[in-house]
C-alpha positions in Angstrom: 16.7 176.3 10.5 19.2 174.6 12.7 22.7 173.1 11.5 23.2 169.3 11.9 25.7 167.3 13.8 27.8 165.2 11.5 28.2 161.8 12.8 29.8 158.2 11.6 27.4 155.8 12.2 28.6 152.5 12.9 26.8 149.2 11.0 23.4 149.1 12.7 21.3 146.0 12.8 17.4 146.6 12.3 14.6 144.4 12.8 11.0 145.7 11.5 8.4 145.6 8.6 8.7 147.0 5.7 6.6 148.3 2.8 7.0 149.7 -0.7 5.1 153.1 -0.9 5.2 156.7 -2.5 4.5 160.0 -0.9 1.1 160.1 -3.0 0.4 156.5 -1.6 2.0 157.1 2.1 1.3 154.0 4.2 3.4 155.0 6.9 0.3 154.7 9.8 -0.3 151.2 8.7 3.1 150.1 8.6 3.7 151.1 12.4 0.3 149.7 13.3 1.4 146.4 12.0 4.7 146.7 13.9 3.8 148.0 17.4 1.7 145.2 18.5 4.5 142.7 17.4 7.2 144.5 19.0 8.2 142.6 22.0 8.5 139.4 19.4 12.0 140.9 18.6 15.1 139.7 20.3 18.1 141.4 21.5 16.5 144.7 21.6 19.4 147.4 22.1 17.0 150.5 22.8 13.7 151.7 23.1 14.1 153.9 20.2 12.1 153.1 16.9 13.4 153.7 13.3 11.5 154.8 10.7 13.7 154.1 7.5 13.4 154.9 3.7 15.2 153.1 1.4 15.6 154.4 -2.0 16.4 152.4 -5.4 18.9 154.9 -6.3 20.1 158.7 -5.5 18.1 159.7 -8.8 14.9 159.7 -6.3 16.1 163.3 -5.5 16.8 164.3 -8.7 13.5 166.0 -9.3 10.5 165.6 -6.6 7.9 163.1 -7.8 5.5 162.3 -5.4 4.4 159.2 -6.9 8.0 157.9 -7.3 8.2 154.3 -4.8 10.7 153.5 -2.2 10.8 151.0 0.7 9.8 152.4 4.3 10.5 150.3 7.2 9.2 150.5 10.7 11.9 148.8 12.7 13.8 148.5 16.0 17.7 148.3 16.3 19.2 145.2 17.7 22.3 143.4 18.9 22.0 140.7 16.0 19.7 139.3 13.5 20.1 135.7 14.4 16.3 135.5 15.0 13.7 137.1 12.9 10.2 136.9 14.1 7.9 135.5 11.0 6.7 138.4 8.8 9.4 140.6 9.5 12.8 141.2 8.1 16.3 142.3 8.7 18.1 145.7 7.6 21.7 146.2 8.2 22.6 150.1 7.5 26.2 150.2 6.4 28.7 152.4 8.7 28.8 155.9 7.3 28.5 159.7 7.8 25.1 161.1 8.3 23.9 164.7 9.1 21.7 164.7 12.1 19.0 167.3 12.5 17.3 167.4 15.3 13.5 168.3 14.8 10.8 169.5 17.3 7.0 169.8 15.6 4.1 168.0 14.3 4.1 165.7 11.2 2.8 168.7 9.2 5.9 170.5 9.4 8.3 167.4 8.5 8.1 168.1 4.6 9.3 172.2 5.4 12.1 170.6 7.3 13.0 168.2 4.6 12.6 171.1 2.0 15.1 172.8 4.4 17.6 169.8 4.3 17.4 169.3 0.5 17.5 172.7 -0.8 19.1 175.1 1.6 21.6 173.1 3.7 22.8 170.4 1.7 23.9 172.6 -1.6 25.3 175.2 0.6 27.6 172.6 2.7 30.6 170.6 1.8 28.4 167.3 1.6 26.5 165.6 -0.9 23.8 162.8 -0.7 25.1 159.0 -0.2 23.2 156.1 -1.3 22.5 154.4 1.8 19.0 154.4 3.9 17.6 157.8 5.2 15.8 157.5 8.6 13.7 159.2 11.6 15.1 158.1 15.3 12.2 158.6 17.2 13.0 158.0 21.0 11.3 159.0 24.5 10.4 162.5 23.4 8.7 161.5 20.3 4.9 162.0 21.0 3.1 160.8 17.4 1.9 164.1 15.7 2.2 166.1 18.5 3.8 169.9 18.1 6.1 169.1 21.3 7.2 165.7 19.7 11.0 165.2 19.1 12.8 163.1 17.0 16.1 163.2 14.6 16.3 163.0 11.0 19.5 160.8 9.8 20.7 162.0 6.2 23.4 159.9 4.5 26.3 162.2 3.4 29.7 162.1 2.0 32.1 164.7 1.4 31.8 166.5 -2.3 34.1 165.7 -4.8 36.2 168.5 -6.1 35.3 169.2 -9.5 
């Protein structure tokens, strides 16, 4: 597996649609199907990239794997400002902070293996620990839904480990 690039993400403003779900009750497909026909309604879109964001209630979400534990999932785009938010959509501001950015190439079925590597291998052996900020996948022009040649980036919020 590949090592990440550590990047300080500036405050990032998003507009999109959110839904509470779990891995057991995954509704990501429906979420994107509700956003894509309406994406042109979002003003001040900065890029053609899409953000698939997970907001967890607390870091305890990661203490033990529970596929029924819920989180907030977003289908969103980056905007310059959030003065106008279309009806039925909401704004999300990701605060500035460090992120471990992992490039990923592959189909959707390979994503769990990548996250397993990040959480069980890379993170415990790094100088970082998870930070309580949104996690997201950044899907640009090389993203091809569920295609083995699809490329995206996984952004994992981190901070330096405290010396014990």
